[in-house]
N, C-alpha and C positions, 0 to 999 in steps of 0.2 A: 563543519558538520562531520564529525569523525564517525558517525554511525551510518555513513553512506557507502560502505564497502560491500562488494559482492559477497554472497553467502551461498552455502550449499544446502541450506535447510530445505526439506521437502515440504511444499505447501499443503495445507489441509484442503484447499480449494483454489480455484482460479476465478477471478472476477474480471471479465473482459468488458470494459465499459464503452468500447468503440461504437457499439450499435445502440447504446442507451442514450436517451435524451439528456443533455447536460444538466438540466434542472433536477434529475433524479440520481445522478452519479454519486454525489457525496453522501446522500442518505444511504444508498445501497452499500457503499464502502464502509461507512461507520457501523451499519447493522452487521455486516460481515465481521468486522473487527470485534464487535461486542460479543459475537457468538463464539469467538476463540477462547480456548482455555490458555492459561499462562504457559508459555513455551511453544505454542502453536503459531504458525504463520499462514498467510494466504498470499497468492500472487495477484497483483493488479496489472492488467494490460490496458494500455491507453495509447491514443494517437498523438499525444504531445507530452512534454515533461510535466508531471504532476506536482511540481515544486509548490504551487499554492496549497495543495492538499497537505504537503509535508508541514507547511507553516500552520495550517489549521490543526493538525495532529499535535504539533509542538505547543500550540496555545491551549488546546483543550485536554490533551492527554500527556502532558509533560512527564517523562520518566516511565511511561506505561507502554511504550512501543519501540520497535526497531524498524529501520527503514534502510533497505539495501537494494541499490540498483542492480539489475541483472542485464538489462538491455537499455541503451540510451539513444534511441532514435537512429536515423531521422524519421523513419516511418512508424516504428513501434517502440514503445517504452514499456519496460516490465520492471516492477518493483516488488520485492518481497517485504511484506509488512507483518511484523510479529507482535505478539502481546507478551509483555514481560511480567505483568502482575495479574 
């Protein structure tokens, strides 16, 4: 996964899902992604590696997103998710 490199992009917003019930997390994340304009990013903060979310993005939005880890645990994970199209 070559698009997992750190980036210096300034996020449009930060979505911290650590206090949100797991059942609502992916919906909120995808709504935030959809609100981005091409070239914009948002920061996702989580309490675990959101790798399954990456695979969901890959399946549903192939070629439309970037994914760059900024922090990789063990307590906090932060990923910059960007919209390419």
